[in-house]
C-alpha positions as CSV (number, residue, x, y, z in Angstrom):
1,M,23.5,16.3,-12.7
2,K,21.3,13.5,-11.5
3,K,22.8,10.8,-9.3
4,I,22.9,7.9,-11.9
5,Y,25.1,10.0,-14.2
6,K,27.5,10.7,-11.4
7,N,27.7,6.9,-11.0
8,I,28.2,6.5,-14.7
9,I,31.0,9.0,-14.9
10,V,32.7,7.2,-11.9
11,G,32.2,3.8,-13.5
12,F,33.7,5.0,-16.8
13,S,36.5,7.0,-15.4
14,F,39.1,4.3,-16.0
15,M,38.2,3.9,-19.6
16,A,40.6,6.5,-21.0
17,L,40.2,5.3,-24.5
18,L,36.4,5.6,-24.5
19,T,35.4,8.9,-25.9
20,S,33.5,11.1,-23.4
21,C,30.5,11.7,-25.7
22,E,29.5,8.0,-25.8
23,T,26.6,7.3,-23.5
24,E,26.6,3.6,-24.2
25,L,29.3,1.1,-23.6
26,D,29.7,-0.5,-27.0
27,L,31.9,-3.6,-26.6
28,S,32.4,-3.8,-30.3
29,N,33.9,-0.3,-30.5
30,P,37.6,-0.8,-31.4
31,T,38.6,2.3,-29.3
32,A,37.1,0.8,-26.2
33,L,38.6,-1.7,-23.8
34,S,38.0,-5.3,-24.8
35,L,35.5,-7.3,-22.8
36,E,38.3,-9.4,-21.4
37,E,40.1,-6.3,-20.2
38,L,37.0,-4.7,-18.8
39,L,36.1,-7.8,-16.8
40,Q,39.5,-7.6,-15.1
41,T,39.1,-4.1,-13.9
42,D,37.8,-3.4,-10.3
43,D,34.6,-1.8,-11.5
44,G,34.1,-3.6,-14.7
45,F,30.6,-5.0,-13.9
46,I,29.5,-1.6,-12.6
47,A,30.5,-0.1,-15.9
48,L,28.7,-2.8,-17.8
49,S,25.5,-2.3,-15.8
50,N,25.7,1.4,-16.3
51,G,25.9,0.7,-20.0
52,V,22.7,-1.3,-19.8
53,L,20.9,1.6,-18.2
54,D,22.4,4.1,-20.7
55,A,21.2,1.9,-23.6
56,Y,17.7,2.0,-22.1
57,Q,17.6,5.8,-22.4
58,K,16.6,5.5,-26.1
59,I,13.6,3.3,-25.5
60,P,11.1,5.8,-24.0
61,A,12.0,8.2,-26.9
62,N,9.3,6.9,-29.2
63,E,7.3,4.6,-26.9
64,F,4.5,7.2,-26.7
65,Y,3.8,7.0,-30.4
66,L,3.4,3.2,-30.2
67,T,1.3,3.1,-27.1
68,E,-0.5,6.1,-25.8
69,L,-1.1,7.5,-29.3
70,R,-2.8,4.2,-30.2
71,S,-5.3,4.5,-27.2
72,D,-8.4,6.6,-26.7
73,N,-6.5,9.1,-24.5
74,V,-4.7,11.2,-27.1
75,R,-4.8,12.1,-30.8
76,A,-2.5,13.6,-33.4
77,N,-3.0,16.6,-35.7
78,S,-3.8,15.5,-39.2
79,E,-0.9,17.4,-40.8
80,N,2.0,16.2,-38.8
81,G,4.2,13.4,-40.3
82,N,3.3,9.8,-39.7
83,F,1.9,10.4,-36.2
84,P,-1.7,10.4,-37.5
85,A,-1.0,6.9,-38.9
86,F,-0.3,5.6,-35.4
87,N,-3.4,7.4,-34.1
88,A,-5.6,6.0,-36.9
89,Y,-4.2,2.4,-36.6
90,N,-2.7,2.6,-40.1
91,V,0.9,1.9,-39.2
92,D,2.7,-0.7,-41.4
93,A,5.6,-3.1,-40.9
94,N,8.1,-0.7,-42.6
95,N,7.5,2.1,-40.2
96,G,10.8,3.3,-38.7
97,D,9.5,3.9,-35.2
98,V,8.1,0.3,-35.1
99,A,11.5,-1.1,-36.1
100,T,13.6,1.2,-33.9
101,Y,11.6,0.5,-30.7
102,Y,12.2,-3.2,-31.3
103,S,15.9,-2.9,-32.0
104,N,16.5,-0.5,-29.1
105,N,15.0,-3.0,-26.7
106,M,17.0,-5.8,-28.3
107,H,20.2,-3.6,-28.1
108,T,19.6,-3.2,-24.3
109,I,19.0,-6.9,-24.0
110,K,22.4,-7.5,-25.6
111,H,24.1,-5.4,-23.0
112,A,22.2,-7.2,-20.2
113,N,23.2,-10.5,-21.6
114,T,26.9,-9.5,-21.6
115,I,26.7,-9.4,-17.9
116,I,24.6,-12.5,-17.5
117,D,26.9,-14.5,-19.8
118,N,29.8,-13.6,-17.5
119,R,28.0,-13.5,-14.2
120,F,30.2,-16.1,-12.5
121,L,33.1,-13.6,-12.8
122,A,31.3,-10.8,-10.9
123,P,32.9,-10.1,-7.5
124,E,30.8,-10.5,-4.4
125,S,30.5,-6.7,-4.1
126,Q,29.1,-6.4,-7.6
127,Q,26.6,-9.3,-7.6
128,Y,23.8,-6.8,-7.6
129,T,24.8,-5.8,-11.2
130,V,23.8,-9.4,-12.3
131,G,20.4,-8.8,-10.7
132,E,20.1,-5.5,-12.6
133,A,20.9,-7.3,-15.8
134,Y,18.2,-9.9,-15.3
135,F,15.8,-7.1,-14.4
136,M,16.5,-5.1,-17.5
137,R,16.4,-8.2,-19.8
138,A,13.0,-9.0,-18.3
139,L,11.8,-5.4,-18.7
140,C,12.8,-5.1,-22.3
141,H,11.2,-8.4,-23.2
142,F,8.1,-7.2,-21.3
143,N,8.1,-4.1,-23.5
144,L,8.4,-6.3,-26.6
145,V,5.8,-8.9,-25.9
146,R,3.2,-6.3,-25.0
147,A,3.9,-4.3,-28.1
148,Y,4.4,-7.1,-30.7
149,Q,2.9,-10.2,-28.9
150,N,4.9,-13.1,-30.3
151,V,8.6,-12.4,-30.0
152,P,11.9,-14.3,-29.6
153,F,13.3,-14.4,-26.1
154,I,17.1,-13.7,-26.3
155,D,19.0,-15.2,-23.4
156,K,22.6,-14.8,-24.5
157,V,24.8,-12.6,-26.6
158,L,24.4,-13.8,-30.1
159,D,27.4,-14.1,-32.4
160,I,26.5,-12.2,-35.5
161,T,29.0,-14.2,-37.5
162,E,27.1,-17.4,-36.8
163,E,23.5,-18.4,-37.5
164,E,22.7,-18.4,-33.8
165,A,19.6,-16.2,-34.3
166,L,18.0,-19.2,-35.9
167,D,17.9,-20.8,-32.5
168,Y,15.6,-18.0,-31.3
169,P,12.3,-18.1,-33.1
170,Q,9.2,-16.1,-32.2
171,L,7.6,-17.8,-29.2
172,P,4.0,-17.9,-28.2
173,E,3.1,-15.0,-25.9
174,A,2.6,-17.3,-22.9
175,E,6.1,-18.7,-23.2
176,V,7.6,-15.3,-23.4
177,Y,5.8,-14.2,-20.2
178,E,7.0,-17.4,-18.4
179,K,10.6,-16.4,-19.2
180,I,10.1,-12.8,-18.3
181,I,8.7,-13.8,-14.9
182,D,11.6,-16.2,-14.3
183,D,14.1,-13.3,-15.0
184,F,12.3,-11.0,-12.7
185,K,12.4,-13.6,-10.0
186,T,16.1,-14.3,-10.5
187,S,16.8,-10.6,-10.3
188,I,14.9,-10.5,-6.9
189,A,17.4,-12.9,-5.4
190,Y,20.5,-10.9,-6.7
191,L,19.0,-7.6,-5.6
192,D,17.9,-8.7,-2.1
193,N,20.5,-6.7,-0.2
194,A,21.2,-4.1,-2.9
195,E,21.1,-0.4,-1.9
196,Q,17.9,1.3,-2.8
197,N,18.4,3.7,-5.8
198,R,15.3,4.8,-7.8
199,Y,17.5,5.2,-10.8
200,R,18.6,1.6,-10.7
201,P,16.6,-1.7,-10.6
202,S,15.7,-2.8,-7.1
203,K,14.1,-5.8,-5.3
204,G,10.8,-3.9,-4.8
205,A,10.6,-2.9,-8.5
206,A,11.4,-6.5,-9.6
207,I,8.7,-7.9,-7.3
208,A,6.1,-5.4,-8.6
209,L,6.9,-5.9,-12.3
210,A,6.9,-9.7,-11.9
211,A,3.4,-9.3,-10.6
212,K,2.4,-7.0,-13.5
213,A,3.7,-9.7,-15.9
214,Y,1.6,-12.3,-14.1
215,L,-1.4,-10.1,-14.6
216,S,-0.5,-9.3,-18.3
217,Q,0.0,-12.9,-19.6
218,P,-2.8,-14.5,-21.7
219,N,-4.1,-16.4,-18.7
220,P,-3.5,-14.1,-15.7
221,N,-2.2,-15.7,-12.5
222,Y,-4.0,-13.5,-10.0
223,S,-3.0,-15.4,-6.9
224,E,0.7,-15.2,-7.6
225,A,0.4,-11.5,-8.5
226,E,-1.5,-10.9,-5.3
227,L,1.2,-12.6,-3.1
228,L,3.9,-10.6,-4.7
229,L,2.1,-7.2,-4.5
230,A,1.1,-7.9,-0.9
231,S,4.7,-8.3,0.0
232,V,5.4,-4.8,-1.3
233,V,2.2,-3.0,-0.1
234,E,2.3,-4.6,3.4
235,N,6.0,-3.7,3.7
236,S,5.9,-0.4,1.9
237,G,7.5,1.3,4.9
238,S,10.6,-0.9,4.8
239,Y,10.9,-0.2,1.1
240,G,10.4,3.5,1.6
241,Y,7.4,3.6,-0.8
242,N,4.4,5.8,-0.3
243,L,2.1,8.2,-2.3
244,L,3.1,11.9,-2.1
245,Y,0.2,13.1,-0.1
246,T,-0.4,16.0,2.3
247,D,-3.0,15.5,4.9
248,R,-5.3,18.3,5.9
249,S,-3.6,19.1,9.2
250,S,-0.3,20.0,7.4
251,A,-1.7,21.6,4.3
252,V,-0.6,25.1,3.3
253,N,-3.1,27.9,3.6
254,F,-2.7,29.7,0.3
255,D,-4.6,32.9,1.0
256,E,-2.9,33.2,4.5
257,N,-6.3,33.4,6.1
258,P,-5.9,32.4,9.8
259,D,-9.2,30.5,9.6
260,E,-9.4,26.8,8.9
261,I,-8.1,25.7,5.5
262,T,-10.8,25.6,2.8
263,D,-11.6,22.6,0.7
264,A,-10.3,24.5,-2.4
265,E,-7.0,25.1,-0.6
266,Y,-6.7,21.5,0.4
267,L,-7.2,20.4,-3.2
268,A,-4.6,22.9,-4.3
269,N,-2.1,21.2,-1.9
270,L,-2.9,17.8,-3.5
271,V,-2.4,19.2,-7.0
272,V,1.1,20.3,-5.8
273,D,1.7,16.8,-4.4
274,F,0.7,15.1,-7.7
275,G,3.0,17.4,-9.6
276,H,5.9,16.6,-7.4
277,V,5.6,13.0,-8.3
278,F,6.9,13.9,-11.8
279,G,9.5,16.3,-10.5
280,N,7.4,19.4,-11.2
281,E,6.7,22.6,-9.3
282,I,4.1,25.2,-10.0
283,S,4.8,28.9,-10.0
284,A,3.1,31.2,-7.6
285,G,-0.6,31.9,-8.2
286,Y,-3.9,31.1,-6.5
287,T,-7.0,32.7,-7.7
288,D,-10.7,31.9,-6.8
289,G,-9.8,28.6,-5.3
290,V,-7.5,27.4,-8.1
291,L,-3.8,27.3,-8.6
292,D,-3.2,29.4,-11.7
293,G,0.6,29.2,-12.1
294,S,2.5,27.2,-14.7
295,W,4.5,24.0,-14.2
296,S,8.2,23.6,-14.6
297,N,10.6,20.7,-13.9
298,N,12.6,20.8,-10.7
299,S,15.0,17.8,-10.5
300,G,15.1,18.1,-6.8
301,Y,11.6,16.6,-6.6
302,E,12.3,13.7,-9.0
303,I,13.7,11.4,-6.4
304,N,10.7,10.8,-4.2
305,N,9.0,8.0,-2.3
306,E,6.4,7.4,-4.9
307,V,8.9,6.7,-7.7
308,I,10.1,3.1,-7.6
309,F,12.1,3.0,-10.8
310,S,12.8,5.7,-13.4
311,I,15.2,6.5,-16.2
312,A,17.2,9.6,-15.5
313,Y,17.7,12.4,-17.9
314,D,19.5,15.7,-17.4
315,L,19.1,19.1,-19.1
316,V,22.2,19.9,-21.2
317,S,23.1,22.8,-23.4
318,S,23.7,20.7,-26.5
319,D,22.0,19.6,-29.7
320,N,23.0,16.1,-28.7
321,Y,19.9,14.6,-27.1
322,T,18.6,11.0,-26.8
323,T,16.3,10.0,-29.6
324,S,15.0,6.6,-30.5
325,D,17.5,6.3,-33.3
326,S,20.5,7.9,-31.6
327,G,23.8,6.1,-32.2
328,L,27.2,6.3,-30.7
329,D,28.9,9.7,-30.9
330,D,25.4,11.2,-31.2
331,Q,24.9,11.8,-27.5
332,V,26.5,13.2,-24.4
333,E,26.7,11.4,-21.0
334,T,24.0,13.5,-19.4
335,D,21.4,13.1,-22.1
336,S,18.2,15.1,-22.3
337,E,15.3,13.3,-23.9
338,S,13.3,13.7,-27.0
339,F,10.1,12.2,-25.6
340,S,9.7,15.7,-24.3
341,F,9.2,17.0,-27.8
342,A,6.1,14.8,-28.2
343,M,4.9,15.0,-24.6
344,T,5.5,18.5,-23.2
345,L,3.9,21.9,-23.6
346,Q,5.8,22.0,-26.9
347,G,3.1,19.7,-28.1
348,P,1.5,22.4,-30.3
349,S,4.6,22.4,-32.5
350,N,4.1,18.8,-33.6
351,G,0.7,18.0,-32.3
352,V,1.0,14.5,-31.0
353,N,-0.1,14.8,-27.3
354,I,-3.5,16.3,-27.7
355,A,-6.2,15.0,-25.4
356,T,-9.1,13.4,-27.2
357,L,-12.5,14.8,-26.6
358,E,-13.5,11.4,-25.1
359,F,-10.8,11.8,-22.5
360,L,-11.7,15.4,-21.8
361,E,-15.2,14.2,-20.8
362,V,-13.7,12.3,-17.9
363,M,-10.8,14.7,-17.2
364,T,-12.6,17.8,-16.0
365,P,-12.0,20.2,-13.1
366,E,-15.2,19.0,-11.5
367,L,-14.5,15.3,-11.8
368,Q,-10.8,15.4,-11.4
369,P,-9.9,18.5,-9.2
370,V,-6.3,17.3,-8.6
371,R,-5.3,15.3,-11.7
372,F,-6.9,17.8,-14.1
373,Y,-4.5,20.6,-13.1
374,A,-1.5,18.4,-12.9
375,S,-2.0,16.4,-16.0
376,I,-3.1,18.6,-18.8
377,D,-2.5,22.2,-19.9
378,A,-5.6,23.8,-18.4
379,L,-5.0,27.2,-20.1
380,S,-6.1,25.7,-23.5
381,Y,-8.9,23.6,-22.1
382,D,-12.2,24.2,-23.8
383,P,-14.5,21.1,-24.1
384,T,-17.1,23.1,-26.0
385,N,-14.6,23.7,-28.9
386,I,-14.3,20.6,-31.0
387,T,-11.1,21.9,-32.6
388,N,-9.5,22.8,-29.3
389,D,-6.0,21.3,-28.6
390,T,-5.4,20.5,-24.9
391,F,-1.9,19.3,-24.2
392,N,0.0,17.2,-21.7
393,A,1.4,19.1,-18.7
394,K,3.0,16.2,-16.9
395,F,6.3,16.8,-18.6
396,P,6.6,20.6,-18.8
397,T,10.2,20.9,-20.1
398,D,11.0,23.0,-23.1
399,G,10.9,21.1,-26.4
400,E,13.5,18.5,-27.3
401,I,16.1,19.5,-24.8
402,G,14.3,18.5,-21.6
403,D,15.1,16.9,-18.3
404,N,12.0,15.2,-17.0
405,D,12.8,11.7,-15.9
406,W,10.8,8.8,-17.4
407,I,9.0,6.9,-14.6
408,V,8.8,3.2,-15.4
409,L,7.1,2.3,-12.1
410,R,5.6,4.2,-9.2
411,Y,3.8,3.2,-6.1
412,A,0.3,4.3,-7.3
413,D,0.6,1.6,-10.0
414,V,1.5,-1.0,-7.3
415,L,-1.5,-0.1,-5.2
416,L,-3.9,-0.3,-8.2
417,L,-2.3,-3.5,-9.5
418,Y,-2.9,-5.0,-6.0
419,V,-6.6,-4.1,-6.3
420,E,-6.6,-5.8,-9.7
421,A,-5.0,-8.9,-8.4
422,I,-7.5,-9.2,-5.5
423,I,-10.5,-8.7,-7.8
424,G,-9.0,-11.4,-9.9
425,S,-11.4,-13.0,-12.3
426,G,-14.4,-11.5,-10.5
427,D,-16.1,-8.2,-11.3
428,S,-15.8,-6.4,-8.0
429,T,-14.5,-6.7,-4.4
430,T,-15.2,-5.4,-0.9
431,D,-11.9,-6.9,0.4
432,T,-10.6,-4.4,2.9
433,R,-7.1,-4.6,1.5
434,A,-8.2,-3.7,-2.0
435,I,-10.5,-1.0,-0.7
436,D,-7.7,0.6,1.4
437,A,-5.3,0.5,-1.6
438,F,-7.8,2.0,-3.9
439,N,-8.8,4.7,-1.5
440,Q,-5.2,5.7,-1.0
441,V,-5.1,6.7,-4.6
442,R,-8.5,8.3,-4.5
443,R,-7.7,10.4,-1.4
444,R,-4.6,11.8,-3.1
445,A,-6.8,12.7,-6.1
446,G,-9.2,14.6,-3.9
447,L,-12.0,12.2,-4.4
448,E,-14.5,10.5,-2.1
449,E,-13.6,7.1,-0.7
450,V,-15.6,4.0,-1.8
451,A,-16.6,0.8,-0.1
452,N,-16.8,-1.4,-3.2
453,V,-14.5,-1.5,-6.3
454,T,-15.5,-2.9,-9.6
455,K,-13.2,-3.7,-12.5
456,E,-14.8,-0.8,-14.4
457,D,-14.1,1.5,-11.6
458,L,-10.5,0.4,-11.5
459,L,-9.9,0.8,-15.2
460,A,-11.4,4.3,-15.1
461,E,-9.2,5.2,-12.1
462,R,-6.1,4.0,-13.9
463,R,-7.0,6.0,-17.0
464,V,-7.0,9.3,-15.2
465,E,-4.1,8.5,-12.8
466,F,-1.7,7.4,-15.6
467,V,-2.7,9.4,-18.6
468,Y,0.4,10.2,-20.7
469,E,2.4,7.5,-19.0
470,N,1.9,4.9,-21.8
471,Q,-0.3,2.7,-19.7
472,R,-3.8,3.0,-21.2
473,L,-3.4,0.7,-24.2
474,Y,-1.9,-2.1,-22.2
475,D,-4.5,-1.6,-19.4
476,L,-7.3,-2.1,-22.0
477,I,-5.7,-5.3,-23.3
478,R,-5.0,-6.7,-19.9
479,F,-8.6,-6.0,-18.8
480,G,-9.9,-7.8,-21.9
481,V,-11.8,-4.7,-23.2
482,A,-9.5,-3.3,-25.9
483,D,-11.7,-4.4,-28.8
484,E,-14.8,-3.1,-27.2
485,V,-13.4,0.3,-26.2
486,L,-11.2,1.0,-29.2
487,R,-13.8,-0.1,-31.8
488,E,-16.2,2.4,-30.3
489,F,-13.5,5.0,-30.2
490,S,-12.5,4.3,-33.7
491,T,-16.0,4.4,-35.1
492,A,-16.7,7.7,-33.4
493,N,-13.5,9.3,-34.8
494,S,-13.4,7.7,-38.3
495,L,-10.3,5.6,-37.5
496,N,-9.4,2.1,-38.6
497,Y,-9.1,-0.1,-35.5
498,T,-9.5,-3.8,-35.9
499,S,-8.8,-6.5,-33.3
500,E,-5.4,-7.4,-34.8
501,K,-4.3,-3.8,-34.4
502,K,-3.9,-4.2,-30.6
503,Y,-0.4,-5.2,-31.5
504,L,2.2,-3.6,-33.7
505,P,3.4,-5.3,-36.9
506,F,6.6,-7.3,-36.5
507,P,9.3,-5.1,-38.0
508,Q,9.8,-5.9,-41.7
509,R,13.5,-5.2,-41.3
510,E,13.7,-8.2,-38.9
511,I,11.8,-10.4,-41.3
512,D,14.0,-9.4,-44.2
513,N,17.2,-10.1,-42.2
514,L,16.1,-13.7,-41.6
515,P,14.0,-14.7,-44.7
516,N,11.4,-17.3,-44.1
517,F,12.1,-17.4,-40.3
518,Y,9.9,-14.8,-38.6
519,S,6.2,-14.5,-39.3
520,Q,4.2,-11.2,-39.7
521,N,1.4,-10.5,-37.2
522,S,-2.1,-10.9,-38.3
523,G,-3.7,-7.8,-39.9
524,Y,-0.5,-6.5,-41.5
């Protein structure tokens, strides 16, 4: 069982009336302790914070459909449900996944606001939980503004018996980002002396995500982002962050030849390193200079120095796993995840994580000798076959009951965001700080170092480094090239992209709940 769930069980141990199969702390549940009773217990704020993290488990479950599947990285089989509608930019405002992703983020925000509303009651030893609440509220609003653009920013627990929701209209994108950044900065102060735990929000994660928000807002603030990211990169040792990377002097000699390690063997070592970032290990097998085993999850690798913040999942022998629409009594405390169903080697069963032919042109063994073997299922790779289905190998668990953690932020992202901030509004840079950061990621990928980085280079590097991690669509938007890239991709594949389809429709369910209050996004 992964560490966060040990903490959750401890935090919930005093709640005898709370049934053991509830993974969320639902304060409206009549069988649970009242909020007043909970706040009087010694570990009440820890339990509340664990409830926030538990609630977030449902959010990654369908995020892939709404982000990566709407990019030029992956496609869906034409006969599988409504997944092709996402892929073809034909999703509408009544889509269940569109509504559920919105409500799951809002549900987590509600739990975070419960802590924030009562923050002055938190004992000194549990002040960090207030920082975690601000962090998670910011993260969920960050998810929402990037997905739907103009959204309300909810900064308190709303009384559903009152018309308080009418005080929270959709805000312009820039205003939402301003509030998100303020929340991340507030969390930094509360988390300053908190113990580092990669399954919980941390000061380093808050700094990096605040910087990412600065870069993502309509008018990016490159200087503020650069200062924040520099404080992490230049102090990475004190934070305990680094890329998983084996240098040549300590690399494993796979063929047990006493001579100097070969280039192919060194690349194989780097493939293993890259897999370990995601908690994966590869079975024995090395033939003709290539690792030829299969990947499997090993939770012992999942807590590593590259992962800054991740959502923990655990393999359980149960039909109760976290899905985007799971409710109370549907889950167990050590939830497995259903994003694995869409994103593992089970992809052939529902066909939603298939690499596009456009992506396979850049993800080849020759161009990407490390990432290729650790990112996609090489056994099915055949770029000459237009009907070939090549699947994601970053999450190699077995179907719906899987235990790959979901990485929200890792150090490679921080390094490349730092490069982005330094380039700023320019087109390229030779700044030694940016070059060093960029080349760290290149070296781990087994690629030659460079002396100049362009924005085009950076976007291309991010594409192959973070494929299947739900970053590509937001990278294209942030770099200002989404229309150009996705129109070309759409035309080549007979899809229906228009500039308005960068964002999802605002859920019709939310519009219907408050008639004449929320507006639908353009294009829907």
